TIGU-556127 format. One record per residue (C-alpha): residue number from 1; residue in one letter; x, y, z. Coordinates in steps of 0.05 Angstrom, whole numbers. Example, Ala and Ser with C-alpha at 12.3 -4.5 7.8 and 13.67 -1.06 7.14 Angstrom:
<1; A; <246; -90; 156>>,
<2; S; <273; -21; 143>>,
# end
This chain:
<1; X; <532; 1695; 615>>,
<2; X; <458; 1654; 635>>,
<3; X; <450; 1610; 567>>,
<4; X; <507; 1625; 536>>,
<5; X; <504; 1544; 524>>,
<6; X; <454; 1563; 479>>,
<7; X; <507; 1610; 431>>,
<8; X; <514; 1619; 365>>,
<9; X; <549; 1546; 349>>,
<10; X; <493; 1512; 381>>,
<11; X; <447; 1544; 347>>,
<12; X; <479; 1534; 275>>,
<13; X; <492; 1463; 286>>,
<14; X; <417; 1440; 318>>,
<15; X; <386; 1472; 233>>,
<16; X; <450; 1421; 200>>,
<17; X; <433; 1370; 250>>,
<18; X; <350; 1383; 234>>,
<19; X; <368; 1375; 153>>,
<20; X; <404; 1302; 173>>,
<21; X; <360; 1272; 226>>,
<22; X; <295; 1287; 165>>,
<23; X; <282; 1227; 129>>,
<24; X; <212; 1231; 135>>,
<25; X; <167; 1277; 126>>,
<26; X; <79; 1277; 127>>,
<27; X; <52; 1278; 63>>,
<28; X; <11; 1327; 45>>,
<29; X; <-52; 1321; 5>>,
<30; X; <-12; 1340; -63>>,
<31; X; <-72; 1376; -93>>,
<32; X; <-57; 1429; -33>>,
<33; X; <-73; 1491; -84>>,
<34; X; <3; 1523; -61>>,
<35; X; <12; 1550; -137>>,
<36; X; <-49; 1591; -135>>,
<37; X; <-42; 1614; -64>>,
<38; X; <32; 1642; -79>>,
<39; X; <1; 1667; -143>>,
<40; X; <-44; 1710; -101>>,
<41; X; <9; 1725; -45>>,
<42; X; <63; 1756; -97>>,
<43; X; <6; 1787; -137>>,
<44; X; <-21; 1812; -83>>,
<45; X; <39; 1844; -52>>,
<46; X; <49; 1876; -116>>,
<47; X; <-8; 1914; -119>>,
<48; X; <14; 1946; -51>>,
<49; X; <88; 1956; -80>>,
<50; X; <56; 1999; -133>>,
<51; X; <12; 2038; -97>>,
<52; X; <67; 2049; -59>>,
<53; X; <106; 2085; -112>>,
<54; X; <162; 2025; -97>>,
<55; X; <167; 1987; -168>>,
<56; X; <185; 1924; -153>>,
<57; X; <271; 1928; -173>>,
<58; X; <287; 1856; -203>>,
<59; X; <216; 1828; -183>>,
<60; X; <223; 1814; -114>>,
<61; X; <215; 1895; -72>>,
<62; X; <189; 1901; -11>>,
<63; X; <155; 1967; 7>>,
<64; X; <142; 1975; 80>>,
<65; X; <111; 2019; 115>>,
<66; X; <31; 2000; 75>>,
<67; X; <5; 2055; 32>>,
<68; X; <-51; 2071; 71>>,
<69; X; <-21; 2139; 122>>,
<70; X; <-93; 2130; 166>>,
<71; X; <-50; 2091; 214>>,
<72; X; <-115; 2082; 262>>,
<73; X; <-132; 2152; 246>>,
<74; X; <-82; 2177; 276>>,
<75; X; <-46; 2215; 208>>,
<76; X; <-74; 2287; 233>>,
<77; X; <-42; 2335; 294>>,
<78; X; <-44; 2315; 360>>,
<79; X; <-98; 2334; 403>>,
<80; X; <-112; 2355; 473>>,
<81; X; <-143; 2285; 490>>,
<82; X; <-71; 2246; 462>>,
<83; X; <-57; 2240; 535>>,
<84; X; <-26; 2197; 578>>,
<85; X; <-99; 2162; 583>>,
<86; X; <-70; 2135; 508>>,
<87; X; <-4; 2122; 517>>,
<88; X; <45; 2178; 505>>,
<89; X; <91; 2206; 543>>,
<90; X; <132; 2281; 553>>,
<91; X; <175; 2285; 500>>,
<92; X; <140; 2241; 454>>,
<93; X; <149; 2258; 369>>,
<94; X; <78; 2256; 331>>,
<95; X; <92; 2254; 254>>,
<96; X; <42; 2274; 204>>,
<97; X; <44; 2306; 137>>,
<98; X; <113; 2325; 145>>,
<99; X; <102; 2352; 200>>,
<100; X; <124; 2337; 281>>,
<101; X; <107; 2350; 346>>,
<102; X; <138; 2336; 413>>,
<103; X; <94; 2331; 474>>,
<104; X; <114; 2386; 527>>,
<105; X; <51; 2353; 572>>,
<106; X; <4; 2294; 573>>,
<107; X; <-36; 2305; 628>>,
<108; X; <-113; 2269; 617>>,
<109; X; <-145; 2317; 578>>,
<110; X; <-100; 2374; 565>>,
<111; X; <-44; 2348; 532>>,
<112; X; <-1; 2400; 502>>,
<113; X; <36; 2389; 431>>,
<114; X; <84; 2434; 405>>,
<115; X; <116; 2444; 337>>,
<116; X; <186; 2414; 319>>,
<117; X; <238; 2453; 263>>,
<118; X; <250; 2392; 215>>,
<119; X; <312; 2392; 175>>,
<120; X; <342; 2332; 161>>,
<121; X; <377; 2276; 209>>,
<122; X; <450; 2292; 195>>,
<123; X; <435; 2367; 214>>,
<124; X; <418; 2342; 280>>,
<125; X; <492; 2352; 309>>,
<126; X; <517; 2405; 272>>,
<127; X; <590; 2404; 254>>,
<128; X; <588; 2348; 300>>,
<129; X; <569; 2300; 256>>,
<130; X; <639; 2268; 233>>,
<131; X; <598; 2211; 184>>,
<132; X; <521; 2228; 146>>,
<133; X; <516; 2162; 92>>,
<134; X; <468; 2122; 66>>,
<135; X; <416; 2119; 4>>,
<136; X; <378; 2181; 23>>,
<137; X; <392; 2254; 19>>,
<138; X; <419; 2268; 106>>,
<139; X; <449; 2329; 101>>,
<140; X; <422; 2399; 80>>,
<141; X; <437; 2424; 14>>,
<142; X; <485; 2355; -6>>,
<143; X; <490; 2326; -71>>,
<144; X; <538; 2281; -94>>,
<145; X; <568; 2214; -98>>,
<146; X; <527; 2162; -45>>,
<147; X; <547; 2090; -70>>,
<148; X; <583; 2050; -95>>,
<149; X; <555; 1986; -107>>,
<150; X; <576; 1913; -142>>,
<151; X; <537; 1863; -182>>,
<152; X; <556; 1809; -227>>,
<153; X; <538; 1817; -299>>,
<154; X; <539; 1763; -359>>,
<155; X; <591; 1733; -291>>,
<156; X; <634; 1796; -289>>,
<157; X; <637; 1843; -231>>,
<158; X; <604; 1905; -237>>,
<159; X; <622; 1978; -204>>,
<160; X; <570; 2028; -200>>,
<161; X; <567; 2081; -157>>,
<162; X; <504; 2122; -155>>,
<163; X; <493; 2198; -139>>,
<164; X; <449; 2243; -95>>,
<165; X; <429; 2296; -144>>,
<166; X; <401; 2358; -130>>,
<167; X; <331; 2346; -118>>,
<168; X; <364; 2305; -63>>,
<169; X; <341; 2238; -82>>,
<170; X; <378; 2184; -104>>,
<171; X; <390; 2157; -175>>,
<172; X; <345; 2103; -177>>,
<173; X; <341; 2102; -246>>,
<174; X; <416; 2075; -256>>,
<175; X; <401; 2031; -180>>,
<176; X; <336; 2005; -224>>,
<177; X; <385; 1983; -292>>,
<178; X; <435; 1954; -264>>,
<179; X; <388; 1910; -213>>,
<180; X; <363; 1888; -285>>,
<181; X; <421; 1871; -321>>,
<182; X; <454; 1832; -256>>,
<183; X; <454; 1753; -266>>,
<184; X; <390; 1708; -231>>,
<185; X; <412; 1697; -162>>,
<186; X; <455; 1760; -155>>,
<187; X; <447; 1818; -116>>,
<188; X; <478; 1882; -118>>,
<189; X; <532; 1895; -63>>,
<190; X; <543; 1965; -21>>,
<191; X; <620; 1969; -23>>,
<192; X; <622; 2037; -6>>,
<193; X; <576; 2088; 37>>,
<194; X; <604; 2170; 29>>,
<195; X; <607; 2212; 87>>,
<196; X; <555; 2275; 75>>,
<197; X; <578; 2305; 127>>,
<198; X; <640; 2333; 95>>,
<199; X; <693; 2307; 133>>,
<200; X; <717; 2254; 76>>,
<201; X; <698; 2193; 127>>,
<202; X; <673; 2151; 86>>,
<203; X; <648; 2075; 110>>,
<204; X; <677; 2013; 60>>,
<205; X; <654; 1939; 56>>,
<206; X; <687; 1896; 111>>,
<207; X; <733; 1857; 75>>,
<208; X; <719; 1790; 46>>,
<209; X; <651; 1798; 65>>,
<210; X; <601; 1846; 10>>,
<211; X; <532; 1829; 57>>,
<212; X; <491; 1896; 47>>,
<213; X; <444; 1887; 0>>,
<214; X; <413; 1950; -34>>,
<215; X; <345; 1940; -80>>,
<216; X; <324; 1887; -35>>,
<217; X; <278; 1927; 17>>,
<218; X; <253; 2000; 13>>,
<219; X; <234; 2036; 79>>,
<220; X; <185; 2096; 62>>,
<221; X; <197; 2097; -6>>,
<222; X; <267; 2101; 6>>,
<223; X; <322; 2048; -6>>,
<224; X; <357; 2006; 52>>,
<225; X; <418; 1981; 67>>,
<226; X; <403; 1918; 88>>,
<227; X; <423; 1857; 125>>,
<228; X; <389; 1788; 135>>,
<229; X; <408; 1722; 175>>,
<230; X; <421; 1695; 105>>,
<231; X; <473; 1756; 85>>,
<232; X; <529; 1726; 139>>,
<233; X; <566; 1771; 171>>,
<234; X; <596; 1835; 149>>,
<235; X; <592; 1902; 139>>,
<236; X; <623; 1967; 132>>,
<237; X; <693; 1988; 161>>,
<238; X; <706; 2067; 182>>,
<239; X; <771; 2107; 174>>,
<240; X; <817; 2085; 226>>,
<241; X; <830; 2155; 233>>,
<242; X; <766; 2169; 261>>,
<243; X; <757; 2170; 341>>,
<244; X; <702; 2185; 379>>,
<245; X; <705; 2201; 460>>,
<246; X; <687; 2144; 503>>,
<247; X; <635; 2190; 534>>,
<248; X; <613; 2230; 479>>,
<249; X; <592; 2209; 423>>,
<250; X; <530; 2190; 388>>,
<251; X; <502; 2128; 329>>,
<252; X; <434; 2126; 303>>,
<253; X; <396; 2097; 243>>,
<254; X; <341; 2115; 203>>,
<255; X; <306; 2057; 173>>,
<256; X; <279; 1990; 203>>,
<257; X; <296; 1918; 241>>,
<258; X; <283; 1863; 222>>,
<259; X; <275; 1827; 288>>,
<260; X; <261; 1857; 355>>,
<261; X; <316; 1802; 385>>,
<262; X; <377; 1770; 356>>,
<263; X; <364; 1770; 293>>,
<264; X; <426; 1720; 291>>,
<265; X; <457; 1675; 350>>,
<266; X; <521; 1678; 324>>,
<267; X; <536; 1756; 327>>,
<268; X; <467; 1797; 353>>,
<269; X; <500; 1859; 347>>,
<270; X; <463; 1923; 311>>,
<271; X; <536; 1962; 326>>,
<272; X; <591; 1945; 357>>,
<273; X; <643; 2014; 370>>,
<274; X; <719; 2002; 386>>,
<275; X; <766; 1938; 353>>,
<276; X; <729; 1865; 375>>,
<277; X; <775; 1841; 426>>,
<278; X; <804; 1900; 449>>,
<279; X; <774; 1907; 521>>,
<280; X; <761; 1968; 499>>,
<281; X; <698; 1964; 446>>,
<282; X; <627; 1979; 466>>,
<283; X; <563; 1936; 433>>,
<284; X; <500; 1959; 431>>,
<285; X; <456; 1885; 419>>,
<286; X; <381; 1858; 423>>,
<287; X; <368; 1795; 471>>,
<288; X; <438; 1774; 492>>,
<289; X; <441; 1696; 490>>,
<290; X; <385; 1698; 537>>,
<291; X; <336; 1716; 477>>,
<292; X; <303; 1767; 507>>,
<293; X; <285; 1818; 457>>,
<294; X; <326; 1871; 506>>,
<295; X; <368; 1921; 471>>,
<296; X; <432; 1905; 518>>,
<297; X; <504; 1943; 511>>,
<298; X; <567; 1917; 536>>,
<299; X; <635; 1965; 554>>,
<300; X; <693; 1942; 614>>,
<301; X; <636; 1957; 658>>,
<302; X; <597; 1898; 642>>,
<303; X; <596; 1846; 600>>,
<304; X; <523; 1846; 580>>,
<305; X; <474; 1895; 609>>,
<306; X; <404; 1898; 588>>,
<307; X; <370; 1959; 583>>,
<308; X; <289; 1961; 581>>,
<309; X; <284; 1989; 507>>,
<310; X; <256; 1938; 450>>,
<311; X; <278; 1948; 388>>,
<312; X; <215; 1969; 341>>,
<313; X; <209; 1931; 271>>,
<314; X; <168; 1980; 243>>,
<315; X; <204; 2053; 212>>,
<316; X; <239; 2094; 271>>,
<317; X; <295; 2124; 286>>,
<318; X; <338; 2090; 335>>,
<319; X; <402; 2119; 370>>,
<320; X; <452; 2101; 420>>,
<321; X; <479; 2171; 451>>,
<322; X; <551; 2165; 513>>,
<323; X; <565; 2220; 550>>,
<324; X; <592; 2223; 616>>,
<325; X; <532; 2209; 652>>,
<326; X; <526; 2148; 619>>,
<327; X; <490; 2124; 544>>,
<328; X; <411; 2140; 523>>,
<329; X; <389; 2088; 474>>,
<330; X; <320; 2107; 435>>,
<331; X; <282; 2073; 382>>,
<332; X; <224; 2119; 363>>,
<333; X; <191; 2155; 429>>,
<334; X; <213; 2087; 472>>,
<335; X; <277; 2121; 501>>,
<336; X; <327; 2089; 569>>,
<337; X; <380; 2129; 615>>,
<338; X; <436; 2078; 634>>,
<339; X; <489; 2086; 683>>,
<340; X; <566; 2089; 645>>,
<341; X; <625; 2060; 626>>,
<342; X; <684; 2062; 591>>,
<343; X; <698; 2056; 513>>,
<344; X; <750; 2077; 506>>,
<345; X; <802; 2108; 441>>,
<346; X; <821; 2052; 380>>,
<347; X; <889; 2044; 407>>,
<348; X; <906; 1986; 363>>,
<349; X; <906; 2013; 297>>,
<350; X; <845; 1956; 272>>,
<351; X; <774; 1981; 238>>,
<352; X; <749; 2023; 292>>,
<353; X; <676; 2004; 269>>,
<354; X; <650; 1926; 251>>,
<355; X; <580; 1912; 230>>,
<356; X; <563; 1839; 250>>,
<357; X; <510; 1803; 233>>,
<358; X; <447; 1842; 234>>,
<359; X; <370; 1852; 209>>,
<360; X; <379; 1915; 189>>,
<361; X; <347; 1951; 136>>,
<362; X; <371; 2018; 136>>,
<363; X; <359; 2086; 98>>,
<364; X; <416; 2123; 131>>,
<365; X; <473; 2127; 182>>,
<366; X; <494; 2187; 227>>,
<367; X; <547; 2189; 283>>,
<368; X; <566; 2242; 321>>,
<369; X; <633; 2266; 364>>,
<370; X; <599; 2299; 425>>,
<371; X; <558; 2284; 482>>,
<372; X; <488; 2304; 445>>,
<373; X; <429; 2344; 481>>,
<374; X; <367; 2309; 484>>,
<375; X; <344; 2367; 435>>,
<376; X; <385; 2344; 386>>,
<377; X; <382; 2267; 397>>,
<378; X; <303; 2290; 400>>,
<379; X; <311; 2333; 328>>,
<380; X; <345; 2272; 291>>,
<381; X; <285; 2232; 312>>,
<382; X; <239; 2285; 290>>,
<383; X; <275; 2303; 224>>,
<384; X; <287; 2221; 202>>,
<385; X; <207; 2223; 215>>,
<386; X; <196; 2277; 172>>,
<387; X; <242; 2245; 121>>,
<388; X; <213; 2188; 120>>,
<389; X; <137; 2191; 141>>,
<390; X; <146; 2144; 204>>,
<391; X; <87; 2147; 266>>,
<392; X; <115; 2154; 330>>,
<393; X; <56; 2158; 351>>,
<394; X; <31; 2087; 325>>,
<395; X; <-13; 2047; 380>>,
<396; X; <-30; 1988; 362>>,
<397; X; <34; 1940; 370>>,
<398; X; <32; 1871; 341>>,
<399; X; <84; 1807; 376>>,
<400; X; <107; 1750; 346>>,
<401; X; <142; 1700; 386>>,
<402; X; <172; 1643; 355>>,
<403; X; <238; 1600; 335>>,
<404; X; <270; 1607; 255>>,
<405; X; <209; 1597; 221>>,
<406; X; <193; 1666; 238>>,
<407; X; <249; 1701; 246>>,
<408; X; <273; 1683; 177>>,
<409; X; <330; 1629; 172>>,
<410; X; <361; 1630; 106>>,
<411; X; <317; 1691; 90>>,
<412; X; <357; 1745; 54>>,
<413; X; <353; 1809; 77>>,
<414; X; <308; 1808; 147>>,
<415; X; <245; 1790; 94>>,
<416; X; <202; 1750; 142>>,
<417; X; <131; 1742; 155>>,
<418; X; <121; 1793; 210>>,
<419; X; <164; 1843; 167>>,
<420; X; <131; 1830; 105>>,
<421; X; <58; 1836; 143>>,
<422; X; <75; 1910; 155>>,
<423; X; <56; 1914; 71>>,
<424; X; <-13; 1920; 98>>,
<425; X; <-35; 1963; 151>>,
<426; X; <6; 2010; 197>>,
<427; X; <23; 1988; 273>>,
<428; X; <83; 1978; 310>>,
<429; X; <111; 1909; 299>>,
<430; X; <159; 1870; 338>>,
<431; X; <182; 1801; 331>>,
<432; X; <224; 1764; 378>>,
<433; X; <228; 1705; 344>>,
<434; X; <299; 1670; 346>>,
<435; X; <337; 1610; 311>>,
<436; X; <343; 1546; 345>>,
<437; X; <285; 1570; 401>>,
<438; X; <244; 1522; 434>>,
<439; X; <189; 1535; 465>>,
<440; X; <224; 1546; 548>>,
<441; X; <263; 1591; 513>>,
<442; X; <209; 1627; 490>>,
<443; X; <184; 1636; 565>>,
<444; X; <240; 1693; 566>>,
<445; X; <207; 1732; 501>>,
<446; X; <154; 1750; 545>>,
<447; X; <175; 1810; 599>>,
<448; X; <198; 1845; 525>>,
<449; X; <122; 1835; 502>>,
<450; X; <89; 1851; 566>>,
<451; X; <131; 1917; 572>>,
<452; X; <112; 1939; 497>>,
<453; X; <29; 1921; 506>>,
<454; X; <33; 1979; 568>>,
<455; X; <6; 2043; 540>>,
<456; X; <-24; 2007; 464>>,
<457; X; <-73; 2009; 438>>,
<458; X; <-98; 1952; 400>>,
<459; X; <-53; 1878; 416>>,
<460; X; <-53; 1823; 377>>,
<461; X; <6; 1771; 390>>,
<462; X; <19; 1708; 337>>,
<463; X; <54; 1651; 368>>,
<464; X; <93; 1595; 324>>,
<465; X; <144; 1547; 352>>,
<466; X; <158; 1479; 384>>,
<467; X; <186; 1441; 333>>,
<468; X; <251; 1454; 369>>,
<469; X; <237; 1419; 426>>,
<470; X; <249; 1344; 409>>,
<471; X; <318; 1360; 378>>,
<472; X; <368; 1321; 412>>,
<473; X; <406; 1377; 449>>,
<474; X; <336; 1390; 488>>,
<475; X; <294; 1326; 490>>,
<476; X; <233; 1365; 513>>,
<477; X; <177; 1315; 523>>,
<478; X; <113; 1336; 479>>,
<479; X; <71; 1349; 535>>,
<480; X; <123; 1401; 567>>,
<481; X; <118; 1429; 491>>,
<482; X; <37; 1433; 508>>,
<483; X; <46; 1475; 572>>,
<484; X; <88; 1520; 557>>,
<485; X; <56; 1532; 499>>,
<486; X; <-6; 1543; 543>>,
<487; X; <32; 1591; 586>>,
<488; X; <53; 1626; 538>>,
<489; X; <-15; 1644; 510>>,
<490; X; <-47; 1662; 579>>,
<491; X; <14; 1703; 592>>,
<492; X; <-2; 1753; 529>>,
<493; X; <-75; 1741; 543>>,
<494; X; <-63; 1774; 620>>,
<495; X; <-27; 1827; 576>>,
<496; X; <-73; 1850; 542>>,
<497; X; <-67; 1806; 478>>,
<498; X; <-114; 1780; 434>>,
<499; X; <-70; 1719; 420>>,
<500; X; <-70; 1674; 349>>,
<501; X; <-43; 1597; 358>>,
<502; X; <-1; 1574; 293>>,
<503; X; <-12; 1497; 292>>,
<504; X; <46; 1455; 289>>,
<505; X; <71; 1438; 222>>,
<506; X; <72; 1366; 187>>,
<507; X; <164; 1374; 186>>,
<508; X; <178; 1304; 214>>,
<509; X; <194; 1306; 289>>,
<510; X; <145; 1364; 290>>,
<511; X; <89; 1358; 366>>,
<512; X; <40; 1364; 302>>,
<513; X; <-2; 1307; 336>>,
<514; X; <4; 1329; 411>>,
<515; X; <2; 1420; 391>>,
<516; X; <-62; 1400; 356>>,
<517; X; <-99; 1363; 394>>,
<518; X; <-77; 1406; 457>>,
<519; X; <-115; 1463; 419>>,
<520; X; <-175; 1423; 392>>,
<521; X; <-180; 1418; 463>>,
<522; X; <-181; 1487; 489>>,
<523; X; <-111; 1467; 521>>,
<524; X; <-84; 1516; 494>>,
<525; X; <-135; 1584; 500>>,
<526; X; <-121; 1619; 446>>,
<527; X; <-173; 1661; 409>>,
<528; X; <-157; 1643; 345>>,
<529; X; <-129; 1585; 300>>,
<530; X; <-82; 1595; 236>>,
<531; X; <-63; 1531; 215>>,
<532; X; <-27; 1541; 147>>,
<533; X; <-10; 1469; 140>>,
<534; X; <-70; 1432; 138>>,
<535; X; <-84; 1390; 77>>,
<536; X; <-110; 1427; 23>>,
<537; X; <-71; 1494; 53>>,
<538; X; <-15; 1527; 15>>,
<539; X; <40; 1503; 56>>,
<540; X; <21; 1424; 77>>,
<541; X; <68; 1403; 33>>,
<542; X; <146; 1410; 70>>,
<543; X; <168; 1380; -11>>,
<544; X; <140; 1420; -46>>,
<545; X; <210; 1469; -62>>,
<546; X; <161; 1523; -94>>,
<547; X; <145; 1539; -10>>,
<548; X; <197; 1505; 31>>,
<549; X; <271; 1508; 35>>,
<550; X; <298; 1426; 15>>,
<551; X; <303; 1417; 100>>,
<552; X; <233; 1414; 96>>,
<553; X; <232; 1447; 157>>,
<554; X; <231; 1529; 136>>,
<555; X; <180; 1568; 90>>,
<556; X; <227; 1597; 42>>,
<557; X; <220; 1664; 13>>,
<558; X; <160; 1648; -31>>,
<559; X; <134; 1608; 40>>,
<560; X; <148; 1672; 77>>,
<561; X; <111; 1715; 24>>,
<562; X; <49; 1647; 40>>,
<563; X; <53; 1665; 106>>,
<564; X; <43; 1741; 115>>,
<565; X; <-10; 1733; 62>>,
<566; X; <-40; 1678; 110>>,
<567; X; <-27; 1702; 184>>,
<568; X; <-62; 1782; 153>>,
<569; X; <-128; 1749; 125>>,
<570; X; <-136; 1719; 200>>,
<571; X; <-121; 1777; 249>>,
<572; X; <-117; 1827; 195>>,
<573; X; <-182; 1854; 220>>,
<574; X; <-161; 1857; 293>>,
<575; X; <-135; 1916; 277>>,
<576; X; <-195; 1951; 247>>,
<577; X; <-250; 1938; 305>>,
# end
């Protein structure tokens, strides 16, 4: 497979190598107001969270999307001029104030949108829904247990069952109680998700890999099942008795993904159906080993088939359906149909569903055991949009191109700085950054960025990379780093983006001098320069463990908070012009 030499083990080894090799750093001014900047950023985050009715569970719950529902003036019913000229296509969905419309025709000046009846996402497939579960009601009328979670309090493991009440809401009072009582530095791990479909197909945490959290992220006011690179590999296993046909199933999620590329190069899969290694499994994953940002699928016919679908990091219904004619994938208003393949049954009796490392923040999971109709998959997406206040009609686009410092290395629950920026406004966000990526590999992310630019309104891209180029595994000269960044910026601008470049950090070994000089001379022709690492700026001192990981290379969670605010202050106005 192309690029496999840059696979998972290599990436992790590269990061370990960074730590070993960093014996010198550029010392920034010790008077840099990092604590003040951090305090301001956290205060803003708290205000945003409270405005969204989020609350700060344990002091650090992240809530997206922004409480401002305007979404660039799209919080209204669609009009006749919401047509192909504005980037809409037949079948697209539009949600505002809990009502959903579908585009019947998008002829210029004469678009026709019809109302779509919505219930709940798990109702879309009727009796064929064999699993529906998560932190919200997914099946009409359901009231009962939703999740079992485990926390550590005073050094003792505590298991709590959270239920969904008659009002259809998760018992957040009980959740807040256990979150407040947990020991510092620990998480609330989800160990069971109850099936709301009535089939009793409850899913349980992968043994010895309880890594899915709750209480860290809310999407549309709903708590999520959250993964992240630092969570580690692990997820859920379905009952062995549950089977779905190779040419007849649906797997869908509601909520978000923090990455639009491979969230972690070790296991870049949002879903694996069938027993791993059996030769009969089906995989859907983002970015492949080529780091291209497109969704890939794999079965026995193809170990790696690239689609033209790109996953948004903004709230959306995402799913894959298998039918006799092949696979259909959807993410919000984006969808693609592929030729068929074989998935097969899990004949060896092992786990039917295993979740690898992932960057999902899911409010729900739905699985159906038949080939759904187009109407059913649209009903799933429409119901999810209404339940979670998703706006698939958004046309402003943000793209991040970068490496681990943007992807969120050593960050739990996918809370990287591009994801955090969604607290400030509504737009379609795409984070193509991947841990370990060089500027050469970032060039491979451009086709996906160019794809999501088509039909978009305002387009903003931020580029941040170059550090990995100097590592012994690559030996990319600084001149080549500058040349690659120049090409990345040029192609993004040709695709219609306003491009901002983040200057290199003060980490030892980084090509900061070469990149900084090229930016100053205009060699890298970005529209905006962002430098939070300059003397006197909040992230100047990589030895400051308030905002930096001890490896002096990666912003920690507080550093990502600062980055989100710092970057937004310099690009946010572009979405209001």
